[in-house]
C-alpha positions as CSV (number, residue, x, y, z in Angstrom):
1,M,57.8,-37.6,85.6
2,W,56.6,-38.2,89.1
3,T,59.2,-35.8,91.2
4,M,58.1,-33.1,88.7
5,Q,54.2,-33.5,88.9
6,V,55.3,-33.7,92.7
7,F,57.6,-30.7,92.0
8,F,54.7,-28.4,90.9
9,V,52.2,-29.0,92.6
10,C,54.4,-28.3,95.7
11,Q,55.1,-24.8,94.2
12,L,51.5,-24.1,93.7
13,G,50.9,-24.8,96.9
14,N,53.7,-21.3,98.2
15,L,52.4,-20.0,95.7
16,L,48.8,-19.8,96.4
17,A,50.3,-19.7,100.4
18,S,52.4,-16.7,100.2
19,A,49.4,-14.3,98.4
20,N,47.0,-15.1,101.2
21,A,48.5,-12.5,103.8
22,T,48.3,-9.6,101.4
23,I,43.9,-11.2,100.8
24,Q,43.3,-11.5,104.2
25,A,44.5,-8.1,104.7
26,G,42.4,-7.2,101.7
27,I,39.9,-8.4,102.9
28,A,40.1,-6.7,106.7
29,E,40.4,-4.0,105.6
30,A,37.3,-3.1,103.7
31,H,35.3,-5.3,106.7
32,G,36.9,-2.6,109.0
33,N,40.2,-4.3,110.3
34,D,38.4,-7.5,110.7
35,Y,41.0,-10.7,111.1
36,S,39.1,-12.2,112.2
37,L,36.3,-12.2,109.7
38,A,39.4,-12.4,107.4
39,L,41.1,-15.6,108.8
40,A,36.8,-17.7,109.0
41,L,36.5,-16.6,104.7
42,V,39.9,-17.7,104.2
43,V,39.4,-20.7,105.8
44,G,36.4,-21.7,105.4
45,I,36.9,-20.9,100.9
46,V,39.6,-23.2,101.7
47,A,37.2,-26.3,103.6
48,V,35.5,-26.0,101.1
49,V,37.1,-27.0,98.5
50,I,39.4,-29.9,100.2
51,A,35.7,-30.8,100.4
52,A,35.6,-30.8,97.0
53,L,38.3,-32.3,95.4
54,A,38.1,-35.4,97.7
55,A,34.7,-35.4,97.2
56,F,34.8,-35.8,93.6
57,G,38.5,-36.2,93.4
58,P,40.2,-40.2,92.3
59,E,39.4,-42.6,94.7
60,A,41.8,-46.9,94.5
61,K,39.4,-49.4,95.7
62,G,40.6,-52.0,97.1
63,V,44.7,-51.3,97.7
64,R,46.9,-53.0,100.1
65,F,50.4,-50.6,100.8
66,G,53.0,-53.2,101.6
67,R,56.0,-54.3,99.8
68,A,54.9,-57.4,98.3
69,E,52.2,-55.9,97.2
70,A,54.0,-53.7,95.5
71,A,56.1,-56.0,92.9
72,E,51.7,-57.4,92.2
73,M,50.7,-54.3,91.3
74,P,50.9,-51.8,87.9
75,P,52.4,-48.5,88.4
76,P,51.0,-45.5,88.5
77,H,50.3,-44.4,84.2
78,G,50.4,-46.5,82.5
79,G,54.3,-47.1,82.3
80,S,56.1,-50.5,82.4
81,A,57.4,-52.5,86.2
82,A,60.8,-52.1,84.2
83,A,61.2,-48.9,83.8
84,S,59.5,-48.0,87.7
85,A,62.1,-50.1,89.0
86,A,64.5,-48.6,86.8
């Protein structure tokens, strides 16, 4: 299931990125072919969205990365350790 979520998010990112050039061209044409303004607007919007996701997203406090701790930690999304090891 985890692989399907990663695949979906990756494809969603590709979908949004594919429209980026068209969006920037539309903004630039609406503002007298000013592509610097179009790029600045798109980058600014993306920065605000990333900041919002970071601010309101889940935080994993106290998580230690490594092999020894991985065996002791419960698997993500409430699955069993045996199912995630298989």
